[in-house]
Each structure stands twice: as C-alpha cells, then as structure tokens.
Backbone atoms as SQL, in Angstrom:
CREATE TABLE atoms (id INTEGER PRIMARY KEY, chain TEXT, resi INTEGER, resn TEXT, atom TEXT, x REAL, y REAL, z REAL);
INSERT INTO atoms VALUES
  (1, 'A', 1, 'GLN', 'N', 7.126, 23.064, -21.596),
  (2, 'A', 1, 'GLN', 'CA', 6.373, 23.458, -20.372),
  (3, 'A', 1, 'GLN', 'C', 5.013, 23.199, -21.475),
  (4, 'A', 2, 'VAL', 'N', 4.024, 22.694, -21.112),
  (5, 'A', 2, 'VAL', 'CA', 2.819, 22.461, -21.565),
  (6, 'A', 2, 'VAL', 'C', 1.585, 23.588, -21.645),
  (7, 'A', 3, 'GLN', 'N', 1.182, 23.648, -22.665),
  (8, 'A', 3, 'GLN', 'CA', 0.232, 24.693, -22.494),
  (9, 'A', 3, 'GLN', 'C', -1.168, 24.503, -23.618),
  (10, 'A', 4, 'LEU', 'N', -2.368, 24.944, -23.100),
  (11, 'A', 4, 'LEU', 'CA', -3.572, 24.605, -23.762),
  (12, 'A', 4, 'LEU', 'C', -4.344, 25.988, -23.586),
  (13, 'A', 5, 'VAL', 'N', -4.595, 26.139, -25.187),
  (14, 'A', 5, 'VAL', 'CA', -5.360, 27.646, -25.966),
  (15, 'A', 5, 'VAL', 'C', -6.717, 27.026, -26.046),
  (16, 'A', 6, 'GLU', 'N', -7.982, 27.658, -25.492),
  (17, 'A', 6, 'GLU', 'CA', -9.245, 27.572, -26.623),
  (18, 'A', 6, 'GLU', 'C', -9.561, 28.817, -26.828),
  (19, 'A', 7, 'SER', 'N', -10.226, 28.549, -27.911),
  (20, 'A', 7, 'SER', 'CA', -10.910, 29.794, -28.681),
  (21, 'A', 7, 'SER', 'C', -12.354, 29.065, -29.064),
  (22, 'A', 8, 'GLY', 'N', -12.809, 30.367, -30.002),
  (23, 'A', 8, 'GLY', 'CA', -14.587, 30.014, -30.321),
  (24, 'A', 8, 'GLY', 'C', -15.547, 30.080, -29.385),
  (25, 'A', 9, 'GLY', 'N', -15.033, 30.863, -28.071),
  (26, 'A', 9, 'GLY', 'CA', -16.166, 31.241, -27.196),
  (27, 'A', 9, 'GLY', 'C', -16.982, 32.606, -28.086),
  (28, 'A', 10, 'GLY', 'N', -18.000, 32.863, -26.978),
  (29, 'A', 10, 'GLY', 'CA', -18.548, 34.262, -27.340),
  (30, 'A', 10, 'GLY', 'C', -19.905, 34.232, -27.334),
  (31, 'A', 11, 'LEU', 'N', -20.581, 35.370, -27.787),
  (32, 'A', 11, 'LEU', 'CA', -22.142, 35.573, -28.013),
  (33, 'A', 11, 'LEU', 'C', -23.217, 34.958, -28.796),
  (34, 'A', 12, 'VAL', 'N', -23.814, 33.749, -28.256),
  (35, 'A', 12, 'VAL', 'CA', -24.576, 33.113, -29.312),
  (36, 'A', 12, 'VAL', 'C', -26.350, 33.406, -28.678),
  (37, 'A', 13, 'GLN', 'N', -27.224, 33.668, -29.872),
  (38, 'A', 13, 'GLN', 'CA', -28.729, 33.701, -29.239),
  (39, 'A', 13, 'GLN', 'C', -28.881, 32.170, -29.140),
  (40, 'A', 14, 'PRO', 'N', -30.099, 31.848, -28.265),
  (41, 'A', 14, 'PRO', 'CA', -30.570, 30.657, -27.834),
  (42, 'A', 14, 'PRO', 'C', -30.644, 29.912, -28.928),
  (43, 'A', 15, 'GLY', 'N', -30.457, 28.722, -28.879),
  (44, 'A', 15, 'GLY', 'CA', -30.707, 28.053, -30.421),
  (45, 'A', 15, 'GLY', 'C', -29.559, 27.975, -31.595),
  (46, 'A', 16, 'GLY', 'N', -28.684, 28.825, -31.531),
  (47, 'A', 16, 'GLY', 'CA', -27.721, 28.843, -31.724),
  (48, 'A', 16, 'GLY', 'C', -26.322, 27.968, -31.624),
  (49, 'A', 17, 'SER', 'N', -25.139, 28.188, -32.931),
  (50, 'A', 17, 'SER', 'CA', -24.309, 27.014, -32.575),
  (51, 'A', 17, 'SER', 'C', -22.920, 27.579, -32.068),
  (52, 'A', 18, 'LEU', 'N', -21.850, 26.939, -31.471),
  (53, 'A', 18, 'LEU', 'CA', -20.703, 27.417, -31.740),
  (54, 'A', 18, 'LEU', 'C', -19.823, 26.391, -31.520),
  (55, 'A', 19, 'ARG', 'N', -18.660, 26.117, -32.156),
  (56, 'A', 19, 'ARG', 'CA', -17.648, 25.438, -32.153),
  (57, 'A', 19, 'ARG', 'C', -16.521, 25.916, -31.291),
  (58, 'A', 20, 'LEU', 'N', -15.962, 25.622, -30.354),
  (59, 'A', 20, 'LEU', 'CA', -14.748, 25.552, -29.471),
  (60, 'A', 20, 'LEU', 'C', -13.805, 24.638, -29.772),
  (61, 'A', 21, 'SER', 'N', -12.073, 25.253, -29.680),
  (62, 'A', 21, 'SER', 'CA', -11.226, 24.279, -30.099),
  (63, 'A', 21, 'SER', 'C', -9.861, 24.379, -28.916),
  (64, 'A', 22, 'CYS', 'N', -9.850, 23.612, -29.002),
  (65, 'A', 22, 'CYS', 'CA', -8.742, 23.935, -27.844),
  (66, 'A', 22, 'CYS', 'C', -7.187, 23.297, -28.311),
  (67, 'A', 23, 'SER', 'N', -6.443, 23.680, -28.455),
  (68, 'A', 23, 'SER', 'CA', -4.978, 23.356, -28.954),
  (69, 'A', 23, 'SER', 'C', -3.829, 23.194, -28.369),
  (70, 'A', 24, 'VAL', 'N', -3.335, 22.145, -27.929),
  (71, 'A', 24, 'VAL', 'CA', -2.025, 22.064, -27.198),
  (72, 'A', 24, 'VAL', 'C', -0.944, 22.101, -27.422),
  (73, 'A', 25, 'SER', 'N', -0.230, 22.114, -26.963),
  (74, 'A', 25, 'SER', 'CA', 1.251, 22.397, -27.350),
  (75, 'A', 25, 'SER', 'C', 2.234, 22.628, -26.124),
  (76, 'A', 26, 'PRO', 'N', 3.630, 21.378, -26.495),
  (77, 'A', 26, 'PRO', 'CA', 4.191, 21.419, -27.633),
  (78, 'A', 26, 'PRO', 'C', 3.568, 20.295, -28.449),
  (79, 'A', 27, 'SER', 'N', 4.115, 20.024, -29.705),
  (80, 'A', 27, 'SER', 'CA', 3.392, 18.910, -30.151),
  (81, 'A', 27, 'SER', 'C', 4.182, 17.809, -30.380),
  (82, 'A', 28, 'THR', 'N', 5.007, 17.778, -29.518),
  (83, 'A', 28, 'THR', 'CA', 5.548, 16.352, -28.908),
  (84, 'A', 28, 'THR', 'C', 4.580, 15.688, -27.405),
  (85, 'A', 29, 'PHE', 'N', 3.929, 16.950, -27.108),
  (86, 'A', 29, 'PHE', 'CA', 2.690, 15.985, -25.923),
  (87, 'A', 29, 'PHE', 'C', 1.977, 14.836, -26.455),
  (88, 'A', 30, 'SER', 'N', 1.591, 13.790, -25.930),
  (89, 'A', 30, 'SER', 'CA', 0.733, 12.674, -26.102),
  (90, 'A', 30, 'SER', 'C', -0.203, 12.978, -25.106),
  (91, 'A', 31, 'GLY', 'N', -1.529, 13.213, -25.391),
  (92, 'A', 31, 'GLY', 'CA', -2.317, 13.389, -24.523),
  (93, 'A', 31, 'GLY', 'C', -3.322, 11.941, -24.908),
  (94, 'A', 32, 'ASN', 'N', -3.806, 11.749, -23.603),
  (95, 'A', 32, 'ASN', 'CA', -4.627, 10.306, -22.999),
  (96, 'A', 32, 'ASN', 'C', -6.207, 10.819, -23.112),
  (97, 'A', 33, 'ALA', 'N', -6.800, 11.021, -22.167),
  (98, 'A', 33, 'ALA', 'CA', -7.902, 11.721, -22.391),
  (99, 'A', 33, 'ALA', 'C', -8.297, 13.349, -22.329),
  (100, 'A', 34, 'MET', 'N', -9.078, 13.823, -23.365),
  (101, 'A', 34, 'MET', 'CA', -9.044, 15.244, -23.135),
  (102, 'A', 34, 'MET', 'C', -10.484, 15.593, -23.336),
  (103, 'A', 35, 'GLY', 'N', -10.634, 17.026, -23.069),
  (104, 'A', 35, 'GLY', 'CA', -12.182, 17.179, -22.695),
  (105, 'A', 35, 'GLY', 'C', -12.529, 18.317, -22.605),
  (106, 'A', 36, 'TRP', 'N', -13.533, 19.031, -22.263),
  (107, 'A', 36, 'TRP', 'CA', -13.912, 20.104, -21.818),
  (108, 'A', 36, 'TRP', 'C', -14.796, 20.208, -20.160),
  (109, 'A', 37, 'TYR', 'N', -14.843, 21.296, -19.635),
  (110, 'A', 37, 'TYR', 'CA', -15.491, 21.378, -18.096),
  (111, 'A', 37, 'TYR', 'C', -16.033, 22.483, -18.442),
  (112, 'A', 38, 'ARG', 'N', -17.312, 22.739, -17.915),
  (113, 'A', 38, 'ARG', 'CA', -17.506, 24.272, -17.331),
  (114, 'A', 38, 'ARG', 'C', -18.244, 24.525, -16.204),
  (115, 'A', 39, 'GLN', 'N', -17.719, 25.984, -16.023),
  (116, 'A', 39, 'GLN', 'CA', -18.404, 26.438, -14.705),
  (117, 'A', 39, 'GLN', 'C', -19.339, 27.903, -14.999),
  (118, 'A', 40, 'ALA', 'N', -20.229, 27.958, -14.529),
  (119, 'A', 40, 'ALA', 'CA', -21.197, 29.270, -14.295),
  (120, 'A', 40, 'ALA', 'C', -21.346, 29.520, -13.199),
  (121, 'A', 41, 'PRO', 'N', -21.922, 30.990, -13.557),
  (122, 'A', 41, 'PRO', 'CA', -21.315, 31.803, -12.091),
  (123, 'A', 41, 'PRO', 'C', -21.897, 30.979, -10.945),
  (124, 'A', 42, 'GLY', 'N', -21.897, 31.132, -9.837),
  (125, 'A', 42, 'GLY', 'CA', -22.099, 30.762, -8.594),
  (126, 'A', 42, 'GLY', 'C', -22.063, 28.658, -8.713),
  (127, 'A', 43, 'LYS', 'N', -21.721, 28.208, -9.710),
  (128, 'A', 43, 'LYS', 'CA', -22.022, 26.932, -9.526),
  (129, 'A', 43, 'LYS', 'C', -20.493, 26.305, -9.864),
  (130, 'A', 44, 'GLU', 'N', -20.453, 24.786, -9.315),
  (131, 'A', 44, 'GLU', 'CA', -19.221, 24.446, -9.353),
  (132, 'A', 44, 'GLU', 'C', -18.695, 23.282, -10.951),
  (133, 'A', 45, 'ARG', 'N', -17.533, 23.488, -10.925),
  (134, 'A', 45, 'ARG', 'CA', -17.224, 23.176, -12.763),
  (135, 'A', 45, 'ARG', 'C', -17.564, 21.643, -12.653),
  (136, 'A', 46, 'GLU', 'N', -17.843, 21.516, -14.152),
  (137, 'A', 46, 'GLU', 'CA', -19.132, 20.126, -14.320),
  (138, 'A', 46, 'GLU', 'C', -18.199, 19.759, -15.356),
  (139, 'A', 47, 'LEU', 'N', -17.656, 18.155, -15.824),
  (140, 'A', 47, 'LEU', 'CA', -17.943, 17.776, -17.069),
  (141, 'A', 47, 'LEU', 'C', -18.764, 18.040, -18.173),
  (142, 'A', 48, 'VAL', 'N', -18.294, 18.391, -19.109),
  (143, 'A', 48, 'VAL', 'CA', -19.136, 18.711, -20.106),
  (144, 'A', 48, 'VAL', 'C', -19.361, 17.256, -21.281),
  (145, 'A', 49, 'ALA', 'N', -18.238, 17.120, -21.706),
  (146, 'A', 49, 'ALA', 'CA', -17.916, 16.390, -22.170),
  (147, 'A', 49, 'ALA', 'C', -16.471, 15.810, -22.305),
  (148, 'A', 50, 'ALA', 'N', -15.823, 14.372, -22.692),
  (149, 'A', 50, 'ALA', 'CA', -14.432, 13.940, -22.823),
  (150, 'A', 50, 'ALA', 'C', -14.354, 13.354, -24.203),
  (151, 'A', 51, 'ILE', 'N', -13.084, 12.775, -24.315),
  (152, 'A', 51, 'ILE', 'CA', -12.817, 11.893, -25.427),
  (153, 'A', 51, 'ILE', 'C', -11.672, 11.126, -24.530),
  (154, 'A', 52, 'THR', 'N', -11.140, 9.830, -24.953),
  (155, 'A', 52, 'THR', 'CA', -10.074, 8.902, -25.036),
  (156, 'A', 52, 'THR', 'C', -9.233, 9.478, -26.319),
  (157, 'A', 53, 'ARG', 'N', -8.265, 8.472, -26.480),
  (158, 'A', 53, 'ARG', 'CA', -7.078, 9.066, -27.477),
  (159, 'A', 53, 'ARG', 'C', -7.874, 7.996, -28.806),
  (160, 'A', 54, 'GLY', 'N', -8.819, 7.293, -28.263),
  (161, 'A', 54, 'GLY', 'CA', -9.085, 5.987, -29.330),
  (162, 'A', 54, 'GLY', 'C', -10.365, 6.491, -30.012),
  (163, 'A', 55, 'GLY', 'N', -10.855, 7.537, -29.309),
  (164, 'A', 55, 'GLY', 'CA', -12.463, 8.106, -29.693),
  (165, 'A', 55, 'GLY', 'C', -13.489, 7.934, -29.012),
  (166, 'A', 56, 'SER', 'N', -13.496, 7.310, -28.059),
  (167, 'A', 56, 'SER', 'CA', -14.749, 6.835, -27.310),
  (168, 'A', 56, 'SER', 'C', -14.927, 7.791, -26.242),
  (169, 'A', 57, 'THR', 'N', -16.459, 8.335, -26.345),
  (170, 'A', 57, 'THR', 'CA', -16.890, 9.682, -25.902),
  (171, 'A', 57, 'THR', 'C', -17.650, 9.250, -24.304),
  (172, 'A', 58, 'ASN', 'N', -17.613, 10.724, -23.504),
  (173, 'A', 58, 'ASN', 'CA', -18.800, 10.452, -22.723),
  (174, 'A', 58, 'ASN', 'C', -19.228, 11.974, -22.806),
  (175, 'A', 59, 'TYR', 'N', -20.494, 11.974, -22.317),
  (176, 'A', 59, 'TYR', 'CA', -21.043, 13.496, -22.365),
  (177, 'A', 59, 'TYR', 'C', -21.985, 13.576, -21.177),
  (178, 'A', 60, 'ALA', 'N', -21.923, 14.783, -20.514),
  (179, 'A', 60, 'ALA', 'CA', -22.973, 15.456, -19.453),
  (180, 'A', 60, 'ALA', 'C', -24.295, 14.790, -20.444),
  (181, 'A', 61, 'ASP', 'N', -25.030, 14.787, -19.062),
  (182, 'A', 61, 'ASP', 'CA', -26.741, 14.303, -19.744),
  (183, 'A', 61, 'ASP', 'C', -27.178, 15.787, -20.073),
  (184, 'A', 62, 'SER', 'N', -27.248, 16.538, -19.454),
  (185, 'A', 62, 'SER', 'CA', -27.722, 17.921, -19.947),
  (186, 'A', 62, 'SER', 'C', -27.248, 18.565, -21.548),
  (187, 'A', 63, 'VAL', 'N', -26.427, 17.748, -21.790),
  (188, 'A', 63, 'VAL', 'CA', -26.015, 17.864, -23.273),
  (189, 'A', 63, 'VAL', 'C', -25.371, 17.113, -24.273),
  (190, 'A', 64, 'LYS', 'N', -26.087, 15.683, -24.016),
  (191, 'A', 64, 'LYS', 'CA', -26.031, 14.994, -24.910),
  (192, 'A', 64, 'LYS', 'C', -27.045, 15.120, -25.734),
  (193, 'A', 65, 'GLY', 'N', -26.849, 14.888, -27.341),
  (194, 'A', 65, 'GLY', 'CA', -28.174, 15.043, -28.731),
  (195, 'A', 65, 'GLY', 'C', -27.766, 16.531, -28.562),
  (196, 'A', 66, 'ARG', 'N', -27.017, 17.453, -28.474),
  (197, 'A', 66, 'ARG', 'CA', -26.539, 18.968, -28.583),
  (198, 'A', 66, 'ARG', 'C', -25.437, 19.323, -28.993),
  (199, 'A', 67, 'PHE', 'N', -24.500, 18.635, -28.090),
  (200, 'A', 67, 'PHE', 'CA', -23.022, 18.786, -28.164),
  (201, 'A', 67, 'PHE', 'C', -22.026, 17.430, -28.862),
  (202, 'A', 68, 'THR', 'N', -20.926, 17.914, -29.553),
  (203, 'A', 68, 'THR', 'CA', -20.431, 16.508, -30.194),
  (204, 'A', 68, 'THR', 'C', -18.893, 16.617, -29.768),
  (205, 'A', 69, 'ILE', 'N', -18.012, 15.911, -29.392),
  (206, 'A', 69, 'ILE', 'CA', -16.824, 16.014, -28.859),
  (207, 'A', 69, 'ILE', 'C', -15.716, 15.450, -29.825),
  (208, 'A', 70, 'SER', 'N', -14.868, 16.286, -30.609),
  (209, 'A', 70, 'SER', 'CA', -13.924, 15.831, -31.286),
  (210, 'A', 70, 'SER', 'C', -12.456, 15.507, -30.911),
  (211, 'A', 71, 'ARG', 'N', -11.401, 14.952, -31.789),
  (212, 'A', 71, 'ARG', 'CA', -9.929, 15.404, -31.487),
  (213, 'A', 71, 'ARG', 'C', -9.411, 15.017, -32.567),
  (214, 'A', 72, 'ASP', 'N', -8.267, 15.498, -32.667),
  (215, 'A', 72, 'ASP', 'CA', -7.413, 15.510, -34.020),
  (216, 'A', 72, 'ASP', 'C', -6.009, 14.958, -33.408),
  (217, 'A', 73, 'ASN', 'N', -5.803, 13.890, -33.012),
  (218, 'A', 73, 'ASN', 'CA', -4.214, 13.889, -32.604),
  (219, 'A', 73, 'ASN', 'C', -3.013, 13.966, -33.117),
  (220, 'A', 74, 'ALA', 'N', -3.313, 13.981, -34.318),
  (221, 'A', 74, 'ALA', 'CA', -1.768, 14.572, -34.994),
  (222, 'A', 74, 'ALA', 'C', -1.810, 16.133, -35.207),
  (223, 'A', 75, 'LYS', 'N', -3.061, 16.862, -34.460),
  (224, 'A', 75, 'LYS', 'CA', -2.987, 18.400, -34.248),
  (225, 'A', 75, 'LYS', 'C', -2.736, 18.870, -32.904),
  (226, 'A', 76, 'ASN', 'N', -3.234, 17.825, -32.144),
  (227, 'A', 76, 'ASN', 'CA', -3.279, 18.007, -30.470),
  (228, 'A', 76, 'ASN', 'C', -4.296, 18.716, -30.385),
  (229, 'A', 77, 'THR', 'N', -5.378, 18.539, -30.689),
  (230, 'A', 77, 'THR', 'CA', -6.459, 19.784, -30.749),
  (231, 'A', 77, 'THR', 'C', -7.783, 18.579, -30.747),
  (232, 'A', 78, 'VAL', 'N', -8.576, 19.312, -29.500),
  (233, 'A', 78, 'VAL', 'CA', -9.430, 18.844, -29.294),
  (234, 'A', 78, 'VAL', 'C', -10.977, 19.868, -29.694),
  (235, 'A', 79, 'TYR', 'N', -12.060, 19.298, -29.713),
  (236, 'A', 79, 'TYR', 'CA', -12.989, 20.364, -30.413),
  (237, 'A', 79, 'TYR', 'C', -14.203, 20.157, -29.580),
  (238, 'A', 80, 'LEU', 'N', -15.325, 20.788, -29.319),
  (239, 'A', 80, 'LEU', 'CA', -16.445, 21.005, -28.925),
  (240, 'A', 80, 'LEU', 'C', -17.566, 21.454, -29.975),
  (241, 'A', 81, 'GLN', 'N', -18.355, 21.151, -30.339),
  (242, 'A', 81, 'GLN', 'CA', -19.523, 21.304, -31.763),
  (243, 'A', 81, 'GLN', 'C', -20.533, 21.510, -30.672),
  (244, 'A', 82, 'MET', 'N', -21.104, 22.731, -30.175),
  (245, 'A', 82, 'MET', 'CA', -22.551, 22.878, -29.372),
  (246, 'A', 82, 'MET', 'C', -23.657, 23.347, -30.153),
  (247, 'A', 83, 'SER', 'N', -24.699, 23.090, -30.250),
  (248, 'A', 83, 'SER', 'CA', -26.009, 23.564, -31.214),
  (249, 'A', 83, 'SER', 'C', -27.049, 23.419, -30.209),
  (250, 'A', 84, 'SER', 'N', -27.941, 23.642, -30.773),
  (251, 'A', 84, 'SER', 'CA', -29.222, 24.447, -29.736),
  (252, 'A', 84, 'SER', 'C', -29.073, 24.577, -28.441),
  (253, 'A', 85, 'LEU', 'N', -28.270, 25.645, -28.492),
  (254, 'A', 85, 'LEU', 'CA', -27.564, 26.204, -27.381),
  (255, 'A', 85, 'LEU', 'C', -28.441, 26.662, -25.956),
  (256, 'A', 86, 'LYS', 'N', -28.614, 26.750, -25.165),
  (257, 'A', 86, 'LYS', 'CA', -29.628, 27.197, -24.032),
  (258, 'A', 86, 'LYS', 'C', -29.089, 28.036, -23.229),
  (259, 'A', 87, 'PRO', 'N', -29.971, 29.190, -22.326),
  (260, 'A', 87, 'PRO', 'CA', -29.282, 30.046, -22.097),
  (261, 'A', 87, 'PRO', 'C', -28.641, 29.517, -20.335),
  (262, 'A', 88, 'GLU', 'N', -28.980, 28.429, -20.433),
  (263, 'A', 88, 'GLU', 'CA', -28.411, 27.350, -18.956),
  (264, 'A', 88, 'GLU', 'C', -27.024, 27.144, -19.841),
  (265, 'A', 89, 'ASP', 'N', -26.090, 27.049, -20.777),
  (266, 'A', 89, 'ASP', 'CA', -24.763, 26.570, -21.280),
  (267, 'A', 89, 'ASP', 'C', -24.074, 27.473, -21.229),
  (268, 'A', 90, 'THR', 'N', -24.700, 29.132, -20.791),
  (269, 'A', 90, 'THR', 'CA', -23.906, 29.962, -20.325),
  (270, 'A', 90, 'THR', 'C', -22.704, 30.020, -19.273),
  (271, 'A', 91, 'ALA', 'N', -21.106, 29.734, -19.645),
  (272, 'A', 91, 'ALA', 'CA', -20.292, 29.570, -18.553),
  (273, 'A', 91, 'ALA', 'C', -19.277, 29.908, -19.102),
  (274, 'A', 92, 'VAL', 'N', -17.686, 29.479, -18.489),
  (275, 'A', 92, 'VAL', 'CA', -16.602, 29.499, -18.959),
  (276, 'A', 92, 'VAL', 'C', -15.973, 27.888, -19.383),
  (277, 'A', 93, 'TYR', 'N', -16.098, 27.962, -20.463),
  (278, 'A', 93, 'TYR', 'CA', -15.650, 26.411, -20.725),
  (279, 'A', 93, 'TYR', 'C', -14.413, 26.564, -20.691),
  (280, 'A', 94, 'TYR', 'N', -13.258, 24.977, -20.548),
  (281, 'A', 94, 'TYR', 'CA', -11.895, 24.666, -20.235),
  (282, 'A', 94, 'TYR', 'C', -11.665, 23.410, -20.328),
  (283, 'A', 95, 'CYS', 'N', -11.016, 23.844, -21.246),
  (284, 'A', 95, 'CYS', 'CA', -10.212, 22.328, -21.798),
  (285, 'A', 95, 'CYS', 'C', -9.197, 21.524, -21.031),
  (286, 'A', 96, 'TYR', 'N', -8.988, 20.415, -20.937),
  (287, 'A', 96, 'TYR', 'CA', -8.245, 19.900, -20.437),
  (288, 'A', 96, 'TYR', 'C', -7.523, 18.508, -21.063),
  (289, 'A', 97, 'ALA', 'N', -6.276, 18.286, -20.627),
  (290, 'A', 97, 'ALA', 'CA', -6.124, 17.357, -21.590),
  (291, 'A', 97, 'ALA', 'C', -4.906, 16.697, -20.525),
  (292, 'A', 98, 'ARG', 'N', -5.365, 15.061, -20.593),
  (293, 'A', 98, 'ARG', 'CA', -4.746, 14.188, -19.608),
  (294, 'A', 98, 'ARG', 'C', -3.180, 13.591, -20.503),
  (295, 'A', 99, 'GLY', 'N', -1.668, 14.183, -19.714),
  (296, 'A', 99, 'GLY', 'CA', -0.160, 13.402, -20.083),
  (297, 'A', 99, 'GLY', 'C', -0.533, 11.559, -20.494),
  (298, 'A', 100, 'ARG', 'N', -0.246, 11.206, -21.705),
  (299, 'A', 100, 'ARG', 'CA', -0.406, 9.662, -21.998),
  (300, 'A', 100, 'ARG', 'C', 0.424, 8.886, -21.053),
  (301, 'A', 101, 'PHE', 'N', 1.517, 9.415, -20.912),
  (302, 'A', 101, 'PHE', 'CA', 2.599, 8.978, -20.121),
  (303, 'A', 101, 'PHE', 'C', 2.782, 9.331, -18.691),
  (304, 'A', 102, 'THR', 'N', 2.220, 10.602, -18.338),
  (305, 'A', 102, 'THR', 'CA', 2.396, 10.690, -17.220),
  (306, 'A', 102, 'THR', 'C', 1.002, 10.973, -15.995),
  (307, 'A', 103, 'GLY', 'N', -0.083, 10.592, -16.838),
  (308, 'A', 103, 'GLY', 'CA', -1.427, 11.042, -16.129),
  (309, 'A', 103, 'GLY', 'C', -1.813, 12.760, -15.479),
  (310, 'A', 104, 'VAL', 'N', -0.694, 13.185, -16.088),
  (311, 'A', 104, 'VAL', 'CA', -0.539, 14.609, -15.131),
  (312, 'A', 104, 'VAL', 'C', -2.305, 15.440, -16.121),
  (313, 'A', 105, 'ASP', 'N', -2.721, 16.227, -15.515),
  (314, 'A', 105, 'ASP', 'CA', -3.964, 16.774, -16.024),
  (315, 'A', 105, 'ASP', 'C', -3.472, 18.202, -16.507),
  (316, 'A', 106, 'TYR', 'N', -3.598, 18.520, -17.125),
  (317, 'A', 106, 'TYR', 'CA', -3.288, 20.125, -17.641),
  (318, 'A', 106, 'TYR', 'C', -4.517, 21.004, -18.031),
  (319, 'A', 107, 'TRP', 'N', -4.365, 22.387, -17.720),
  (320, 'A', 107, 'TRP', 'CA', -5.741, 23.049, -18.235),
  (321, 'A', 107, 'TRP', 'C', -5.491, 24.331, -18.816),
  (322, 'A', 108, 'GLY', 'N', -6.339, 24.642, -19.559),
  (323, 'A', 108, 'GLY', 'CA', -6.715, 25.921, -20.444),
  (324, 'A', 108, 'GLY', 'C', -7.100, 27.170, -19.716),
  (325, 'A', 109, 'LYS', 'N', -7.018, 28.387, -19.864),
  (326, 'A', 109, 'LYS', 'CA', -7.517, 29.428, -19.117),
  (327, 'A', 109, 'LYS', 'C', -8.861, 29.444, -19.071),
  (328, 'A', 110, 'GLY', 'N', -9.697, 28.767, -20.198),
  (329, 'A', 110, 'GLY', 'CA', -11.208, 29.132, -20.320),
  (330, 'A', 110, 'GLY', 'C', -11.269, 30.169, -21.160),
  (331, 'A', 111, 'THR', 'N', -12.676, 29.642, -21.992),
  (332, 'A', 111, 'THR', 'CA', -13.208, 30.568, -23.010),
  (333, 'A', 111, 'THR', 'C', -14.863, 30.641, -22.618),
  (334, 'A', 112, 'LEU', 'N', -15.114, 32.011, -22.755),
  (335, 'A', 112, 'LEU', 'CA', -16.570, 32.363, -22.269),
  (336, 'A', 112, 'LEU', 'C', -17.574, 32.361, -23.472),
  (337, 'A', 113, 'VAL', 'N', -18.639, 31.292, -22.822),
  (338, 'A', 113, 'VAL', 'CA', -19.284, 31.641, -23.885),
  (339, 'A', 113, 'VAL', 'C', -20.857, 31.831, -23.413),
  (340, 'A', 114, 'THR', 'N', -21.526, 32.860, -23.989),
  (341, 'A', 114, 'THR', 'CA', -22.812, 33.510, -23.441),
  (342, 'A', 114, 'THR', 'C', -23.867, 33.232, -24.215),
  (343, 'A', 115, 'VAL', 'N', -25.428, 32.235, -24.287),
  (344, 'A', 115, 'VAL', 'CA', -26.142, 31.969, -24.507),
  (345, 'A', 115, 'VAL', 'C', -27.398, 33.328, -24.317),
  (346, 'A', 116, 'SER', 'N', -27.670, 34.134, -24.744),
  (347, 'A', 116, 'SER', 'CA', -28.421, 35.058, -24.527),
  (348, 'A', 116, 'SER', 'C', -29.290, 35.795, -25.783),
  (349, 'A', 117, 'SER', 'N', -30.509, 36.224, -25.540),
  (350, 'A', 117, 'SER', 'CA', -30.697, 36.892, -26.779),
  (351, 'A', 117, 'SER', 'C', -30.740, 38.783, -26.493);
C-alpha cells in the first residue's frame, strides 16, 4: 500500500521561509512525476510545483522565483522550499506521486501552511 507523508508545515510570518517534505513508502515504490498542490479555504486545489523523475520542473506562475521543488529518488522524497512567503500562500499543501509503471496518482493527507503576522 503506497503512503505519502508530508511534514514541515506550520505558521510563518510574511517574508519567511518553510521547507516541506514528502516521503513515499514503501521503498520499492518508483515514482514518475511528483509534486505539490495546495488548496486555500474556499478555493479549488491548484498545482504549485511538479518535478519529473529526470528533474524537469514546472511551477505555478504565482510561486515562480520563490518556491523550489526538488526530489531524492533514492529516498523516495520530494521537497518544496518556500521563500518570501505571502499571506496568499496560506493553504493546505498536498503531496502527490505518480506511479512510474502504473500511472496511478497517490496523495498525502496534506500539511497546513499559514502565513500571517
């Protein structure tokens, strides 16, 4: 059973930074695309950033230049480094991973990021 566990969310002041991590188990899972979505209160879930197994990245326009996605294939872990955070970045952030051979998307339960003074 594939499980994704996010960590690193919390409360941060505007202009601050946070690093989210998402670990995928079991270790035998082989992921293709991995990434992060977010959902703010009253809004639809939106793609924040994605990264392919080969390292190609894609970002939402709203986070370009502020967020950096990376992954460690050996550890089945994807990261999201968030800098220059704004109140509008407040949301629940969800990690996803697409099975390399199945094409099935798996999701974490989400981690809350709150940007507020």
